[in-house]
N, C-alpha and C positions, 0 to 999 in steps of 0.2 A: 277041281275046285279050289284047292288052296291058294293058288295064283290069283283068281279071280276074287275070293274073300281077300286076299291082301290086297289089290288094287282098291276095292271098296273101301278098305281101311285107311290107305292112303289117299284116296280121294276124300272123306271123311275129314281127315286129319289136314288137309290141305285146305277144306272150307273155314275148319275151325281157325286155323291161322290166320285166313283172311279176314275172319270175323274178328278176330283179336286184335289185329291190325287197324280194322276200321275203329273199333271202340277205342283203341289208343290214340288215334288221331284225334278222334272226338273229344276224349279226356285233354287231350294236351291243348287242342282249342279252347275248350271250356275253363282251362286253369290260365291259359294267357287272358281270356274276356275275364276272368275274376281277378286276376292282377291288376288289370285295365281300372276296373271297377272298384278297386281296393284304395290305388294311388288318387283316383279322382275322388272319392270320398275324403281321404285324408287331407287333398288338398281343398274340399270346401270346408271341412270342419275347420281347417288353419284359418281359412279366409273370412269365415263368421268370428272366429276366435279373435282373430288379431291378423285385420288386412295387410299389416306390413310383414307378418310372419309367414304369410303365404307363399312365400319363395320369390326369388328375384327372376325374372324372365324365364318364368317356367322352371325353377330349378325344382327338382323332387323335394318334396316334406318327407322328411324321416317320420318313422312310427313314432321314434323317441320325443319329437318333437309335438307331435299329436297328442301322446298320453301324458307330457308335461304340460300341456298348455289345458286339457280335460282336467288334469288334478288342478291347477290352479283355479278353474272357473269353479270346481267342485269345493274346493276350500273358502273360495270368496262367497260362494251360494250358503254354503254352511256358517259363516261369520255374518251374513245378512238374517239369516234366521236366529241366531244368539242374540244379534243387536237387536230384531223385531221383539224378540220374545221380551227383551229387558225393557224395552219402550213399553211396550203392553202392561207390564208388571210395574211400573213407573206410574203410568198412566191410570190403572186401576188403584194406585195407591193414593194417588192425587185426587180421584172422585171422590174415594173414600173420606179422605180429610175434608174435601169441599162440603160433601154431606154433612159431615159432623161440625164444621164450621158454621153451617146455614143453620143446623138444627141448634146450636149455641146461641146464633142470633134471634132466632124466634124467641128461644128462653130469655134471652135479655129484654127483647121488645114485650114480652110479657109481663116480666117484672118491673120495667119501666113505667107501665100502663098502670100496673097495681100501685104503684108509688104516686101516682099523679092524683 
């Protein structure tokens, strides 16, 4: 009976090992696909960011190149937002000055009419 239990335990372990091997192969395949997708994504990002930087003749784009380009675009975006804010402030200031000048012109017109 002990021998039978030992055979069953060995059979269970063999099945478990087979299952672990199958899972390992699936995970390895998943990792390979993920690497391919990452490389494709990096190349697409670089192509969008700067077509010339996308690599020559299919040369792989490094992660550092992608990071630097994304950082550059982020900095440019920030500068653009700051410039837009300054322009909005300037526009607001000019509009208030224009209203002030218009009000002064109206006062001047009334004073002129009163003098006539």
